[in-house]
C-alpha positions in Angstrom: 94.3 52.5 108.5 93.8 56.1 109.5 91.8 56.6 106.3 89.0 54.4 107.4 89.7 52.2 104.4 90.5 48.5 104.8 94.0 47.3 104.3 92.9 45.2 101.3 91.4 48.4 99.7 94.5 50.4 100.3 96.6 47.5 98.8 94.4 47.5 95.7 94.4 51.2 95.2 98.2 51.4 95.8 98.8 48.8 93.0 96.5 50.7 90.7 98.2 54.0 91.4 101.7 52.5 90.7 100.5 50.8 87.6 99.0 54.0 86.3 102.3 55.8 86.9 104.3 53.2 85.1 101.9 53.0 82.2 101.2 56.7 81.7 104.0 58.6 83.3 103.6 62.2 84.4 101.2 64.4 82.4 102.9 66.3 79.7 100.9 69.5 80.3 99.2 71.0 83.3 101.0 68.8 85.8 99.4 69.6 89.2 102.8 69.9 91.0 104.0 72.3 88.4 100.9 74.4 88.9 101.5 74.2 92.7 105.0 75.4 92.2 103.8 78.5 90.4 101.2 79.2 93.1 103.7 79.0 96.0 106.1 81.3 94.1 103.4 83.9 94.4 102.9 83.1 98.1 106.7 83.3 98.7 107.1 86.6 96.9 104.2 88.1 98.9 105.3 86.9 102.4 109.1 86.5 102.3 109.9 90.1 103.1 110.3 92.4 106.1 110.6 91.1 109.7 109.6 87.8 111.3 110.5 85.8 108.3 110.4 82.6 110.3 106.8 83.2 111.3 105.9 84.3 107.8 107.5 81.1 106.5 105.3 79.0 108.8 102.2 80.9 107.6 103.2 80.5 104.0 103.6 76.7 104.5 100.2 76.5 106.1 98.5 78.5 103.4 100.2 76.5 100.6 99.7 72.9 102.0 96.8 72.6 104.3 93.9 74.0 102.2 94.7 71.8 99.3 95.2 68.7 101.5 91.9 69.3 103.2 90.2 69.9 99.8 91.3 66.5 98.5 90.3 64.9 101.8 86.8 66.3 101.2 86.8 65.3 97.5 87.7 61.6 98.3 84.7 61.4 100.5 82.5 62.7 97.7 84.1 61.1 94.7 84.8 57.6 96.0 87.6 55.1 96.2 89.2 55.6 92.8 90.2 59.2 93.5 92.7 57.8 96.0 94.4 55.8 93.2 94.3 58.9 90.9 95.9 61.1 93.5 98.6 58.5 94.1 99.3 58.4 90.4 99.6 62.2 90.3 101.9 62.3 93.3 104.2 59.4 92.7 107.3 59.9 90.5 108.6 56.4 89.7 108.2 56.6 85.9 109.5 60.1 86.0 112.7 59.0 87.7 113.2 56.4 84.9 112.5 58.9 82.2 114.9 61.5 83.5 117.8 59.2 84.3 118.0 56.4 81.8 118.6 58.7 78.9 121.7 59.8 80.7 122.8 56.2 80.8 122.1 55.9 77.1 124.0 59.0 76.3 127.0 57.9 78.3 126.9 54.4 76.7 126.9 56.1 73.3 129.9 58.3 74.2 127.8 61.5 73.9 129.2 63.4 76.9 127.7 66.7 75.9 124.2 65.2 75.8 124.8 63.4 79.1 125.9 66.7 80.7 122.8 68.6 79.5 120.5 65.8 80.7 122.1 65.6 84.1 121.9 69.4 84.6 118.1 69.0 84.4 117.9 66.8 87.5 120.7 68.1 89.8 121.8 71.5 91.0 125.5 70.9 90.7 127.6 72.2 87.8 128.0 69.6 84.9 129.7 71.7 82.2 133.1 70.0 82.8 131.8 66.7 84.4 133.3 63.4 83.2 131.4 60.1 82.9 132.1 59.2 86.5 130.8 62.6 87.8 127.6 62.3 85.7 127.0 58.7 86.7 127.5 59.6 90.3 125.1 62.5 90.1 122.5 60.4 88.4 122.8 57.5 90.8 122.6 59.8 93.8 119.5 61.5 92.4 117.8 58.1 91.8 118.6 56.8 95.3 117.5 60.0 97.2 114.5 60.7 95.0 113.4 57.1 95.3 112.6 58.1 98.8 111.2 61.6 98.1 109.2 60.9 95.0 108.2 57.2 95.6 108.6 55.6 99.0 107.6 58.6 101.1 104.6 59.1 98.9 103.7 55.4 99.3 104.2 55.5 103.1 101.8 58.4 103.6 99.3 56.9 101.1 99.2 53.7 103.1 98.5 55.7 106.3 96.2 58.4 104.9 95.2 57.4 101.4 95.2 59.9 98.5 95.2 63.0 100.7 98.2 61.7 102.6 100.1 61.3 99.3 99.1 64.9 98.4 100.2 66.3 101.8 103.6 64.6 101.6 104.3 65.6 98.0 103.3 69.2 98.6 105.5 69.4 101.7 108.4 67.8 99.9 108.0 70.2 97.0 108.1 73.2 99.4 111.3 71.8 101.0 112.8 71.6 97.5 111.9 75.2 96.7 112.4 76.9 100.1 114.6 74.6 102.2 117.9 76.3 101.6 120.3 77.9 104.0 120.7 81.0 101.9 120.1 84.5 102.9 116.7 84.5 101.2 115.4 81.2 102.7 117.4 80.5 105.9 114.6 81.7 108.1 111.6 81.7 105.7 112.2 78.2 104.5 113.1 76.7 107.9 109.5 75.6 108.6 109.2 73.8 105.3 112.6 72.1 105.8 111.8 70.9 109.3 108.3 69.6 108.4 109.7 67.7 105.5 112.4 66.2 107.8 109.6 65.0 110.1 107.4 63.6 107.4 110.3 61.8 105.8 111.9 60.4 109.0 110.2 57.0 109.0 109.9 56.5 105.2 113.6 57.3 104.8 114.7 54.6 107.2 112.3 52.1 105.7 113.8 52.9 102.3 117.3 52.5 103.7 116.2 49.1 105.2 114.7 48.1 101.9 117.9 48.9 100.0 119.8 46.7 102.6 117.4 43.8 102.2 117.6 43.9 98.4 121.4 44.1 98.3 121.9 40.4 98.1 125.4 39.4 99.0 126.1 43.1 99.8 123.6 43.3 102.7 126.4 43.6 105.3 128.1 46.3 103.2 124.9 48.3 102.8 124.2 48.1 106.5 127.7 49.1 107.4 127.6 52.1 105.1 124.2 53.2 106.5 125.4 53.0 110.1 128.9 54.5 109.6 128.4 57.0 106.8 124.9 58.4 107.1 125.6 60.4 110.3 128.2 62.5 108.5 125.7 63.6 105.8 124.1 67.0 106.2 120.5 65.7 105.6 119.2 63.4 108.4 117.0 61.5 105.9 119.1 61.6 102.7 122.1 60.2 104.6 120.6 56.8 105.4 118.9 56.5 102.0 122.0 57.3 99.9 124.6 55.5 102.1 122.6 52.3 102.2 121.8 52.5 98.5 125.4 53.1 97.5 126.4 50.2 99.8 123.8 48.0 98.2 125.2 48.9 94.7 128.8 48.4 95.8 129.8 51.7 94.4 131.4 54.9 95.7 129.3 58.0 95.7 129.5 61.3 97.5 132.8 63.1 97.5 133.6 66.1 95.4 131.0 68.0 93.5 131.0 71.5 91.9 128.3 74.0 93.0 128.3 77.6 91.6 131.9 77.1 90.4 133.2 76.0 93.8 134.3 72.4 94.6 132.4 71.0 97.6 133.8 68.0 99.4 130.9 65.9 100.6 131.2 62.9 102.9 131.8 59.6 101.1 128.9 57.2 100.4 129.2 53.5 99.7 132.2 51.3 99.2 133.6 50.1 95.9 134.8 51.5 92.5 133.8 55.0 91.3 130.4 55.2 89.6 130.1 54.5 85.9 127.3 54.5 83.3 126.0 51.1 84.2 125.5 52.1 87.8 122.7 54.5 86.7 120.7 51.5 85.4 121.5 49.5 88.5 120.3 52.3 90.7 117.0 52.5 88.8 116.5 48.8 89.1 117.1 49.0 92.9 114.4 51.7 93.1 112.0 49.6 91.0 112.6 46.5 93.0 112.1 48.4 96.2 108.8 49.7 94.9 107.7 46.1 94.1 108.8 45.0 97.5 106.7 47.6 99.2 103.7 46.8 97.1 104.2 43.1 97.7 104.5 43.5 101.5 101.3 45.6 101.6 99.4 43.0 99.6 100.6 40.2 101.8 99.6 42.1 104.9 96.1 42.6 103.3 95.8 38.9 102.6 96.9 38.1 106.2 94.4 40.6 107.6 91.6 39.0 105.6 92.2 35.7 107.3 92.7 37.1 110.8 
């Protein structure tokens, strides 16, 4: 491992970090990523102006991400092994995905469309004011599949390689992409560096996530593989495409298609094969993300056992 930690130690700390997240969830107050968001808003307002916005965006990314990543690298040397697990707990968002999406499933099952719309609006940028059950289920399932990679598996991948500081580096970079990585007049140049770095950091984890969704699709493996290979290239994001196409194929449900943004209907490429999404598909998508997490943890533990006998 690039951390200097043994694979068995990484496996142990990874399991502890995941367990802490599932048991405790995200902190209710003073969440570090929320504080980071406020900090980078100040950086963006200071630098996103005038000429050379592409260069300024690269400088802003460097100032926002590298000092904190290097700080936690130094702290793990001083504080010892368990800080790695704590950093993973802070960075991973498995329990958060559950807590933000399963209430939508519950609201839809109870027939409370107004509550389901309000809850869905908290996790997606599309308009939900006039969304029906299928629209809301589709939005929630898409969010679960894509953020399974962004909030969970990308974090685990970089934790395995670089320990706690790797998880921090990935999540900070991913947060900047979520905040700055838009092709709008304000961020097209300034946020380009954040978007490209996030694409690079996510390239391998996204494909491992897509492969995991295929492997866990049971009798739908061929369908999930077909969706990944044929549908992902049409998706605008090079990493979200494989993840969402294979996930939709694994679930045997149709995602993508029309969605409303700022009052305008956007026709997105299709994802998956099967009937339109419904409330139960939110629960199925969550279970797929959870099983993928357990698969990754199990593979790392098996690798650690194998290495101990090598």
